C-alpha positions in Angstrom: 40.6 -5.3 74.6 40.6 -2.2 72.4 43.4 -3.6 70.3 41.3 -6.8 69.8 38.3 -4.7 68.8 40.4 -2.7 66.3 41.9 -5.9 65.0 38.4 -7.4 64.5 37.2 -4.3 62.7 40.3 -4.2 60.4 39.7 -7.9 59.7 36.0 -7.3 58.9 36.9 -4.4 56.7 39.5 -6.3 54.9 37.1 -9.3 54.4 34.4 -6.9 52.9 37.0 -5.4 50.6 38.1 -8.9 49.6 34.4 -9.8 48.9 33.9 -6.6 46.9 37.1 -7.2 44.9 36.0 -10.8 44.3 32.6 -9.6 43.0 34.3 -7.0 40.7 36.6 -9.7 39.4 33.8 -12.1 38.9 31.7 -9.5 37.1 34.7 -8.5 35.0 35.3 -12.1 34.1 31.6 -12.6 33.2 31.6 -9.4 31.0 34.7 -10.6 29.2 33.1 -14.0 28.6 29.9 -12.2 27.4 32.0 -10.1 25.0 33.6 -13.3 23.6 30.2 -15.0 23.2 28.8 -12.0 21.4 31.8 -12.0 19.0 31.3 -15.7 18.3 27.6 -15.2 17.8 28.2 -12.4 15.3 30.6 -14.5 13.4 28.2 -17.5 13.2 25.3 -15.2 12.1 27.5 -13.5 9.5 28.4 -16.9 8.0 24.8 -17.9 8.2 23.4 -14.7 6.9 22.2 -15.9 3.5 20.9 -19.2 4.7 17.2 -20.0 4.3 15.1 -22.2 6.5 11.7 -23.8 6.0 10.5 -21.3 8.6 11.9 -18.4 6.7 10.1 -19.6 3.5 6.8 -20.0 5.4 7.0 -16.5 7.0 7.9 -14.9 3.7 5.0 -16.5 1.9 2.7 -15.3 4.8 4.0 -11.8 4.4 3.5 -11.9 0.6 -0.1 -13.1 1.1 -0.8 -10.0 3.1 -0.4 -7.9 0.0 -0.1 -4.1 0.5 -1.0 -4.5 4.2 2.3 -6.3 4.7 4.0 -3.6 2.6 2.6 -0.7 4.5 3.4 -2.4 7.8 7.0 -2.7 6.6 7.0 1.0 5.7 6.0 1.7 9.3 2.8 3.8 9.2 -0.5 2.9 10.8 -2.3 5.7 8.8 -2.3 3.7 5.6 -3.5 0.5 7.3 -6.3 2.5 8.9 -7.8 3.2 5.5 -8.9 -0.4 5.3 -10.3 -0.7 8.9 -11.4 2.7 10.1 -13.9 5.4 9.1 -12.4 8.9 9.1 -14.0 11.1 11.8 -15.6 13.5 9.3 -17.3 10.6 7.5 -19.0 8.9 10.4 -22.4 9.8 9.0 -21.5 8.6 5.5 -23.8 5.6 4.8 -21.2 4.2 2.4 -18.3 4.1 4.8 -19.3 0.8 6.4 -19.6 -0.7 2.9 -16.0 0.4 2.2 -14.8 -1.4 5.4 -16.9 -4.5 4.5 -15.1 -4.9 1.1 -11.7 -4.5 2.7 -11.8 -7.2 5.3 -9.0 -9.7 5.1 -9.3 -13.5 5.2 -9.3 -15.1 8.6 -5.5 -15.6 8.5 -4.9 -11.9 7.6 -4.2 -12.6 3.9 -5.9 -11.0 0.9 -7.1 -12.8 -2.2 -5.2 -12.9 -5.4 -7.7 -10.6 -7.1 -7.9 -8.1 -4.2 -6.7 -4.6 -5.2 -4.2 -5.0 -2.3 -2.5 -8.1 -3.8 1.2 -7.3 -4.6 0.9 -8.3 -8.2 -2.2 -6.1 -8.7 -0.4 -3.2 -6.9 2.6 -3.6 -9.2 0.3 -3.4 -12.3 -1.4 -0.4 -10.9 1.9 1.5 -10.9 2.3 0.7 -14.6 -1.2 2.2 -15.1 -0.1 5.4 -13.4 2.7 5.7 -15.9 0.1 5.6 -18.7 -2.0 8.3 -17.0 1.1 10.5 -16.5 2.1 10.1 -20.1 -1.4 11.0 -21.3 -1.5 14.1 -19.2 1.9 15.3 -20.4 1.3 14.5 -24.1 -2.3 15.7 -24.5 -2.2 18.5 -21.9 -5.2 20.1 -20.3 -8.1 22.3 -21.5 -6.9 24.9 -24.1 -3.4 23.3 -24.0 -2.8 24.0 -20.4 0.4 22.4 -19.0 -0.4 19.7 -16.4 1.6 18.9 -13.3 3.8 15.8 -13.0 2.2 14.0 -10.1 4.0 11.8 -7.6 2.7 8.9 -5.5 2.0 8.5 -1.8 1.2 5.4 0.2 -2.0 7.1 1.4 -3.3 7.6 -2.1 -2.4 4.1 -3.1 -4.2 2.7 0.0 -7.3 4.8 -0.7 -7.3 3.7 -4.4 -7.1 0.0 -3.3 -9.9 0.4 -0.8 -12.1 2.2 -3.3 -11.5 -0.3 -6.1 -12.5 -3.2 -3.8 -15.6 -1.2 -2.7 -16.7 -0.3 -6.2 -16.4 -3.9 -7.5 -19.6 -4.7 -5.5 -21.2 -1.3 -4.9 -20.7 0.2 -8.4 -24.3 1.7 -8.5 -23.7 3.6 -5.3 -20.8 5.4 -7.1 -17.8 6.8 -5.1 -17.4 5.9 -1.4 -16.5 9.5 -0.6 -14.8 8.4 2.6 -11.5 10.1 1.7 -10.8 13.5 0.1 -9.1 12.5 -3.2 -10.7 13.3 -6.5 -11.6 10.0 -8.0 -12.3 8.3 -11.3 -13.7 4.7 -11.4 -13.9 2.3 -14.4 -14.5 -1.3 -15.0 -14.3 -3.7 -17.9 -15.7 -7.2 -18.3 -14.4 -9.7 -20.9 -15.8 -13.2 -21.6 -14.2 -16.3 -23.1 -15.5 -19.6 -24.2 -12.6 -21.4 -22.5 -11.4 -21.3 -19.0 -8.1 -19.4 -19.5 -6.1 -17.5 -17.0 -5.9 -13.8 -18.1 -3.0 -12.0 -16.4 -3.6 -8.4 -15.1 -2.2 -5.8 -17.4 -2.0 -2.4 -15.9 -1.0 -0.7 -19.2 -3.9 -2.2 -21.1 -6.4 -1.5 -18.2 -5.3 2.1 -18.0 -5.5 2.6 -21.8 -9.0 1.1 -21.8 -10.1 3.4 -18.9 -8.6 6.4 -20.7 -10.5 5.7 -23.9 -13.6 6.5 -21.9 -12.4 8.9 -19.2 -10.4 11.0 -21.6 -10.9 10.4 -25.3 -14.7 9.9 -25.4 -15.5 12.5 -22.7 -13.1 15.1 -24.3 -15.0 14.7 -27.6 -18.3 15.3 -25.7 -16.8 18.2 -23.8 -15.5 19.9 -27.0 -18.8 19.4 -28.8 -20.8 20.9 -26.0 -18.4 23.8 -25.7 -18.9 24.5 -29.4 -22.6 24.5 -28.8 -22.1 27.3 -26.2 -22.2 25.5 -22.9 -20.1 27.6 -20.5 -19.3 25.3 -17.6 -19.3 21.7 -16.5 -22.5 22.1 -14.5 -24.4 23.2 -17.6 -22.9 20.4 -19.6 -24.0 17.8 -16.9 -27.5 19.2 -16.8 -27.9 18.9 -20.6 -26.4 15.4 -20.7 -28.6 14.2 -17.9 -31.7 15.4 -19.8 -30.9 13.0 -22.7 -31.9 9.4 -22.9 -29.4 6.6 -23.6 -30.6 6.4 -27.2 -30.2 10.1 -27.7 -26.7 10.1 -26.2 -25.8 7.2 -28.5 -27.2 8.9 -31.6 -25.2 12.0 -30.9 -22.0 10.1 -29.9 -21.9 11.7 -26.5 -20.9 10.2 -23.1 -23.3 10.7 -20.2 -20.8 12.9 -18.3 -17.6 14.9 -18.8 -16.4 14.8 -15.1 -13.8 12.1 -15.6 -12.1 14.1 -18.2 -12.2 17.4 -16.3 -10.9 15.6 -13.2 -8.0 14.1 -15.2 -7.0 17.6 -16.5 -7.1 19.1 -13.0 -10.2 21.2 -13.7 -13.0 19.1 -12.1 -15.7 21.7 -12.0 -14.6 23.6 -15.1 -15.6 27.3 -15.2 -18.2 26.8 -12.5 -18.3 29.7 -9.9 -16.3 28.2 -7.0 -15.5 31.0 -4.7 -15.1 31.0 -0.9 -14.6 27.6 0.8 -15.3 25.5 -2.3 -13.9 22.0 -2.2 -12.9 22.2 -5.9 -11.1 25.5 -6.8 -10.1 25.7 -10.4 -7.9 24.9 -11.9 -5.9 22.7 -9.5 -2.6 20.9 -9.7 -2.5 17.2 -9.0 0.5 16.8 -6.6 0.1 13.1 -5.9 -1.9 10.1 -7.1 -2.9 6.5 -6.5 -4.2 3.7 -8.6 -5.7 0.3 -8.0 -7.0 -2.7 -9.9 -9.5 -5.2 -8.4 -9.9 -8.4 -10.5 -12.6 -11.0 -10.4 -13.5 -14.2 -12.2 -16.9 -15.8 -12.7 -18.9 -18.2 -14.9 -22.2 -18.2 -16.7 -24.1 -20.4 -19.0 -25.6 -19.1 -22.2 -27.5 -21.4 -24.7 -26.0 -24.4 -23.0 -22.5 -23.1 -23.4 -20.1 -22.2 -20.5 -18.7 -18.7 -20.5 -15.8 -17.5 -18.4 -15.6 -13.9 -17.4 -12.9 -11.6 -16.1 -13.9 -8.3 -14.5 -11.4 -5.5 -13.6 -12.5 -2.6 -11.4 -10.1 0.4 -11.4 -9.8 3.4 -9.2 -7.7 6.5 -9.9 -7.1 9.0 -7.1 -5.8 12.5 -7.9 -4.8 14.6 -4.9 -4.2 18.4 -5.1 -3.0 18.3 -1.5 0.0 16.2 -0.3 -1.5 16.3 3.3 2.1 16.2 4.7 2.7 12.8 3.2 6.1 11.7 1.8 5.8 11.6 -2.0 7.7 9.5 -4.5 8.3 9.7 -8.2 6.5 6.8 -10.0 10.0 5.3 -10.7 11.1 5.5 -7.1 7.8 4.1 -5.8 8.0 1.2 -8.3 11.6 0.6 -7.2 10.6 0.6 -3.6 7.8 -1.9 -4.2 10.0 -4.1 -6.4 12.7 -4.3 -3.8 10.1 -5.4 -1.2 8.6 -8.0 -3.5 12.0 -9.3 -4.8 13.2 -9.7 -1.2 10.2 -11.9 -0.4 10.4 -13.8 -3.7 14.1 -14.7 -3.1 13.2 -16.4 0.1 10.0 -18.0 -1.1 11.7 -19.5 -4.1 15.1 -20.1 -2.4 16.6 -23.4 -1.7 16.6 -24.5 2.0 20.3 -24.1 2.9 20.3 -23.8 6.7 22.9 -26.0 8.3 21.2 -27.7 11.3 24.5 -27.9 13.1 25.2 -24.1 12.7 21.6 -23.3 13.6 22.1 -25.4 16.8 25.3 -23.6 17.6 23.6 -20.2 17.2 20.7 -21.2 19.5 23.1 -22.6 22.1 25.2 -19.5 22.2 22.2 -17.3 22.5 21.1 -19.3 25.5 24.6 -18.9 27.0 24.5 -15.2 26.4 21.1 -14.9 28.1 22.4 -16.8 31.1 25.6 -14.6 31.3 23.5 -11.4 31.2 21.4 -12.7 34.0 24.4 -13.5 36.1 25.9 -10.0 35.5 22.7 -8.4 36.5 22.7 -10.4 39.7 26.3 -9.3 40.5 25.4 -5.7 39.9 22.6 -6.0 42.4 24.9 -7.2 45.2 
């Protein structure tokens, strides 16, 4: 009887070992098959790498239409996207902050309009505008010939400029939104035509137009008032605010000098700014952002149709990098161009997907998924 029991135990043990060996062999076979399937999939996808489908084109166009929102998403930071949708904690009581968010809503499908400061074409032109600003600062220098810093660009400064340009296009009379800490210049120009022509955005021309006021005209006023003995910007502003529009025009003065002093990194020139002042002087602009919002509208004058183009511009200068990654203008431009070129290639590309190959890829992916499930089941036994 004992021998029989021992024999049964040996038999049972051997049977379990055989089952275990069988499972190991089955799993090994499945893993080898999975390896081969993955190799085949890699080969198929490699040969199909540059193929474009209708779905690819549709998705690329959708991404393009999201403008800088899509770009910032691709760059992987929520902070820049929050500029368009959230009010900073320290600005919760700023009555203008909700207006900033209002002007930066997207269309229902998540896209932005062609004239939005966040559109990719407007963003590209804004980078050209920053080159003009940089060149002006380096060529003309600051007050008393002071050397000015070569600023760089951050995604944060660009996002803030875009948000503020959109805001100012409607709420110009409320002046700066003041929702973010950058030191800002705003400008706009409106041009009318007697025919309905499409006027492309020109970042260089827009920046030069803005600088003619921000820098050239205000510098003239600044120097004249300095010659008259005004010792700081506050005193200059007080005097200019006391003059009527006709008096300003007669003297050839601008109504402020702050855009100029901001551009030369000396916003509150010679004003006593000790302690915890927001604007110590002089500063160094470490980074910058620029944006151009474009609009088109019509009017009728003396029975004649007029077609108008309005461009609102925002320049952000930042003496604090805020821990952000900075880029030279050239590197930032290259980064944006590569993103835009990648989408354009797909959008304008010819549909070249081979339905047969696409079917093979889908089929093998299904087989791989089934094999992975089987292996998982074997591992659990």
